[in-house]
C-alpha positions in Angstrom: 0.0 0.0 0.0 1.4 3.4 -1.0 1.3 5.9 1.9 -0.6 9.1 1.5 2.0 11.8 0.7 0.4 14.2 3.2 1.0 11.7 6.1 4.7 11.0 5.3 6.8 13.0 7.9 8.9 15.7 6.3 10.4 17.5 9.3 14.1 17.4 10.0 13.5 16.3 13.6 11.8 13.1 12.6 14.3 10.4 13.6 14.1 8.6 10.2 14.6 11.8 8.3 17.4 12.9 10.5 19.2 9.6 10.0 18.8 9.9 6.2 19.9 13.6 6.1 23.0 12.8 8.2 24.2 10.8 5.2 22.5 12.4 2.3 23.6 16.0 2.9 27.3 15.5 2.3 28.5 11.9 2.8 28.0 10.5 -0.7 31.2 11.5 -2.3 31.8 11.2 -6.1 29.5 9.4 -8.5 27.3 6.8 -6.8 25.4 4.4 -9.1 22.7 3.8 -6.5 22.7 6.7 -4.0 19.5 5.8 -2.2 20.7 2.2 -1.8 23.9 3.6 -0.3 21.9 5.7 2.2 19.8 2.7 3.0 22.9 0.5 3.6 24.5 3.2 5.9 21.4 3.9 7.9 19.7 0.5 8.0 16.5 2.2 6.6 14.9 0.3 3.6 15.7 2.0 0.3 12.0 2.3 -0.6 11.5 4.3 2.6 14.6 6.5 1.9 13.1 7.4 -1.5 9.7 8.0 0.0 11.1 10.4 2.7 13.4 12.3 0.3 10.4 12.9 -2.0 8.3 14.1 1.0 11.0 16.4 2.3 11.5 17.8 -1.2 7.8 18.5 -1.7 7.5 20.1 1.7 10.5 22.4 1.0 12.6 20.9 3.9 15.0 19.8 1.1 15.4 22.6 -1.4 17.1 20.5 -4.1 18.5 17.1 -4.8 21.3 16.9 -7.3 24.7 15.6 -8.2 27.2 18.3 -7.4 30.4 19.0 -9.4 33.8 20.3 -8.3 33.1 23.4 -10.3 36.5 24.9 -9.4 37.9 22.3 -11.8 35.4 23.1 -14.5 34.9 26.9 -14.6 36.6 30.1 -13.5 35.2 31.0 -10.2 35.5 33.4 -7.3 33.8 34.7 -4.2 32.8 38.3 -5.1 32.1 41.1 -2.6 30.0 44.0 -3.9 29.8 47.5 -2.6 26.3 48.7 -3.4 24.5 51.8 -2.2 21.9 50.9 0.5 19.0 52.0 -1.6 20.0 49.6 -4.4 21.0 46.6 -2.2 17.8 44.6 -2.4 17.4 45.2 -6.1 21.0 44.1 -6.7 20.3 41.0 -4.6 17.3 40.1 -6.6 19.1 40.6 -10.0 21.9 38.3 -9.0 19.6 35.6 -7.8 16.9 35.8 -10.5 18.6 37.0 -13.6 22.2 35.9 -13.5 22.6 32.1 -14.0 26.3 32.3 -13.2 25.8 33.7 -9.7 25.3 30.9 -7.1 25.2 31.9 -3.4 23.8 35.4 -3.0 24.0 36.7 0.6 23.7 40.0 2.3 26.3 40.2 5.1 27.0 42.4 8.0 29.7 42.7 10.6 29.3 43.4 14.3 31.3 46.6 14.1 32.4 48.9 11.3 35.6 47.3 10.0 37.6 46.7 6.8 35.2 45.7 4.1 32.0 46.2 6.1 30.7 48.5 3.3 30.7 45.4 1.0 27.3 44.1 2.0 26.4 41.9 -1.0 28.4 38.7 -1.4 28.0 36.2 -4.2 29.8 33.2 -5.7 30.4 33.7 -9.4 31.5 31.2 -12.0 31.8 31.6 -15.8 32.5 28.6 -18.1 35.9 27.8 -19.4 37.3 30.3 -22.0 35.2 33.2 -20.7 36.3 36.1 -18.5 35.3 36.3 -14.9 36.2 40.0 -14.5 34.4 40.9 -17.7 31.2 39.2 -16.4 31.6 40.9 -13.0 31.9 44.2 -14.7 28.8 43.5 -16.7 27.0 42.7 -13.5 28.4 45.9 -11.8 26.8 48.0 -14.5 23.5 46.1 -14.4 23.0 46.6 -10.7 24.7 49.9 -10.3 27.4 48.6 -7.8 30.1 51.1 -6.8 32.9 48.4 -7.0 33.6 44.8 -6.5 36.3 42.5 -5.2 36.9 39.1 -6.9 38.5 36.5 -4.7 39.3 33.2 -6.6 40.1 30.2 -4.5 43.8 29.4 -4.7 43.3 26.3 -2.6 40.4 24.4 -1.0 40.6 22.6 2.3 37.1 21.4 3.0 33.8 21.4 1.1 30.6 19.8 2.4 27.5 21.2 4.0 26.0 18.7 6.5 23.9 20.7 8.9 22.2 17.8 10.6 25.3 15.8 11.5 27.0 19.0 12.7 24.5 19.7 15.4 25.7 19.6 19.0 29.4 19.8 18.1 31.6 21.0 21.0 33.8 24.0 20.1 37.2 22.8 19.0 35.9 19.4 17.8 38.2 18.4 15.0 39.7 15.5 13.0 42.8 13.8 14.2 44.7 14.9 11.2 44.9 18.1 9.2 42.7 18.6 6.2 44.1 17.8 2.8 44.6 20.8 0.4 42.8 20.5 -2.9 44.0 22.1 -6.1 41.7 24.3 -8.3 43.3 23.8 -11.7 40.9 23.7 -14.7 40.1 20.3 -16.4 39.2 20.4 -20.1 36.3 18.1 -21.2 35.2 16.5 -24.5 31.8 17.2 -26.0 30.6 13.8 -24.8 31.8 14.5 -21.3 29.9 17.9 -21.2 26.7 16.2 -22.4 27.0 13.6 -19.6 28.0 16.2 -17.0 25.1 18.5 -18.0 22.6 15.7 -17.5 24.3 14.6 -14.3 24.1 18.0 -12.6 20.5 19.0 -13.3 18.5 18.9 -10.1 15.8 16.2 -9.6 12.1 17.0 -9.4 10.1 14.9 -7.0 8.7 12.8 -9.9 12.2 12.0 -11.1 13.4 10.5 -7.7 13.4 6.7 -8.2 15.8 4.0 -7.2 17.2 3.6 -10.7 18.2 7.2 -10.8 20.5 7.6 -13.8 18.8 5.6 -16.6 16.6 8.6 -17.6 19.6 10.9 -17.4 21.4 8.7 -19.9 18.5 9.1 -22.3 18.5 12.9 -21.7 22.2 13.0 -22.7 21.5 10.8 -25.7 24.0 8.3 -24.5 23.8 4.5 -24.0 23.3 3.8 -20.3 26.5 1.8 -19.9 28.5 4.5 -21.7 26.8 7.1 -19.5 27.9 5.3 -16.3 31.4 4.7 -17.5 31.8 8.4 -18.5 30.5 9.5 -15.2 33.0 7.2 -13.4 35.8 8.5 -15.6 34.8 12.1 -14.7 34.9 11.1 -11.0 38.4 9.7 -11.4 39.4 13.1 -13.0 38.1 14.7 -9.8 35.4 16.9 -11.3 32.5 15.1 -9.6 31.6 16.4 -6.1 28.9 14.6 -4.2 25.3 13.4 -4.5 23.4 15.6 -2.1 20.1 16.7 -0.6 20.4 20.4 0.2 18.5 21.7 3.1 17.1 25.3 3.3 19.7 27.1 5.5 17.6 29.6 7.4 14.0 29.5 6.0 11.4 27.7 8.1 10.2 24.5 6.5 8.0 21.5 7.5 7.0 21.8 11.2 8.3 25.4 11.2 11.8 24.0 11.6 15.1 25.5 10.5 18.2 23.6 9.6 20.3 26.5 11.0 19.9 30.1 12.0 23.3 31.7 11.7 25.7 31.7 8.7 29.2 33.1 9.4 32.1 33.8 7.0 35.3 33.8 9.0 38.3 35.8 7.9 42.0 35.5 9.0 45.1 37.3 7.8 47.9 34.8 8.3 51.5 35.4 7.4 52.3 35.0 3.7 53.6 31.4 3.1 51.4 30.0 5.9 48.1 30.0 4.0 48.1 26.3 3.3 49.2 25.4 6.8 46.4 27.6 8.3 43.8 26.3 5.8 44.6 22.7 6.7 44.2 23.5 10.4 41.0 25.4 10.0 39.6 22.7 7.6 40.0 19.9 10.1 37.4 21.5 12.5 34.1 19.6 12.0 32.0 22.8 12.2 33.5 24.2 9.1 31.6 23.6 5.9 33.9 25.4 3.5 37.5 26.5 3.9 39.6 28.3 1.2 42.8 30.2 0.6 41.5 33.4 -1.0 43.2 36.8 -1.2 41.0 39.6 0.2 43.3 42.4 -0.7 43.5 45.8 1.0 39.7 46.1 1.0 39.7 43.3 3.6 42.9 43.9 5.6 44.7 41.4 3.3 42.9 38.4 4.7 44.0 35.1 3.0 42.1 32.3 4.7 38.3 32.2 4.8 35.9 29.6 6.1 32.1 29.2 6.6 30.3 27.8 9.6 26.6 27.6 10.5 24.8 27.2 13.8 21.5 27.6 15.6 22.9 30.1 18.2 25.2 33.1 17.5 27.1 32.5 20.8 27.8 28.9 19.7 29.2 30.0 16.3 31.4 32.5 18.1 32.6 29.8 20.5 33.6 27.7 17.6 35.5 30.6 16.1 37.3 31.3 19.3 38.3 27.6 19.5 39.7 27.7 16.0 41.6 31.0 16.8 43.2 29.3 19.8 44.1 26.2 17.8 45.8 28.3 15.1 47.9 30.0 17.8 48.8 26.7 19.4 49.8 25.4 16.0 52.2 28.3 15.7 50.1 30.1 13.1 49.6 33.7 14.2 47.2 36.1 12.5 47.3 39.8 12.6 43.6 40.3 11.7 40.4 38.3 11.9 36.7 39.1 11.5 33.2 37.5 11.1 30.8 38.5 8.3 27.3 37.4 9.3 24.9 36.2 6.6 21.4 37.7 6.5 19.1 37.5 3.5 20.3 34.6 1.3 19.4 32.5 -1.7 21.4 29.6 -3.2 21.2 28.1 -6.6 23.7 26.1 -8.7 25.9 28.2 -11.0 25.6 27.4 -14.7 29.0 26.3 -16.0 28.3 24.9 -19.5 30.0 27.0 -22.3 27.0 26.9 -24.6 24.8 28.3 -21.9 27.1 31.3 -21.6 27.0 31.9 -25.3 23.2 31.8 -25.2 23.2 34.2 -22.3 25.3 36.7 -24.3 23.3 36.4 -27.5 20.0 37.0 -25.6 21.5 40.3 -24.4 22.9 41.4 -27.7 26.5 40.7 -26.6 29.1 39.1 -28.8 30.3 36.0 -26.9 33.7 36.6 -28.4 34.0 39.9 -26.6 33.7 38.1 -23.2 36.6 35.7 -23.8 39.3 35.6 -21.1 42.9 36.6 -21.1 45.2 36.0 -18.2 43.3 37.2 -15.2 43.9 36.6 -11.5 40.9 38.4 -10.0 41.0 41.6 -8.1 39.1 44.8 -7.6 37.1 47.1 -9.9 
């Protein structure tokens, strides 16, 4: 008997859902042929129930999307971008980035607890453009569109951790960390064939509730126009080339969902200015802390007191997030890694969507706006201010 969808629990606090989410948020690394079967094996919950609960949570809005993620830093030029926008234009700029620019992913309005370096940069986005196109030219296009005063592009020079698992991070003690330092991950660009792009484009599209079945990839192979076995082999080859991220169910970060629950309430972007040549050491120590969802080496420049290590943490209470930050600060000092400046940028209004990275999508974006795609091609660019 098929249960009535309205009676299937969709709240995060439901024990079955919590068990599923503790794995499905960020524990399925790489390409997984049967992700729901893998979740079932790790949780002891029957696969049919896993599928049923994921569908219910997606329909209820508890899960905002289900998709195969990519390591887009290996596939597209990307950067964290801070925008200085006049207060009266801030909301309109936010809406433009979220609704009209397919190459902007995370869109967040941030504040600091006190006026400090960079606190006038209220709008923060992640920005990616497909291979061969210019990140700075696209950012300049956006600056003109939203009327921003200036922007700062901060490409990732190295990654140290990447995986948002809110449910499994609940209740962590400040300072809780892995036994060993995080492993640094390169951000060099990988070139793909036309076949690989077709498979990748089908892989990464998010799933609607009606598409969530146990045999997940057969329909995507048809979508890509590829034989199923060839689709799977290509996906595994892409995984070996380290361009596949994880299969993930993404929770809403701060919006209330089923049962008026929130996955988290506070989103903090931590900044540290560590001595030059110690960026990788510091990133590896920051990244080993379990509370950290993202950690990078990025150059903030003079606008941000020359910070060079950044990390993101989430929590239900602001005091708890600050306690985690204090524990990381202390750990860095104990590891012999001093820092001359640190700050916290708090997230407020936020929206998150996958950034488009397919080259043809960028060409279509340009043509629709009367822009010659050739005029947006990249030279040698390292990011920076404008």
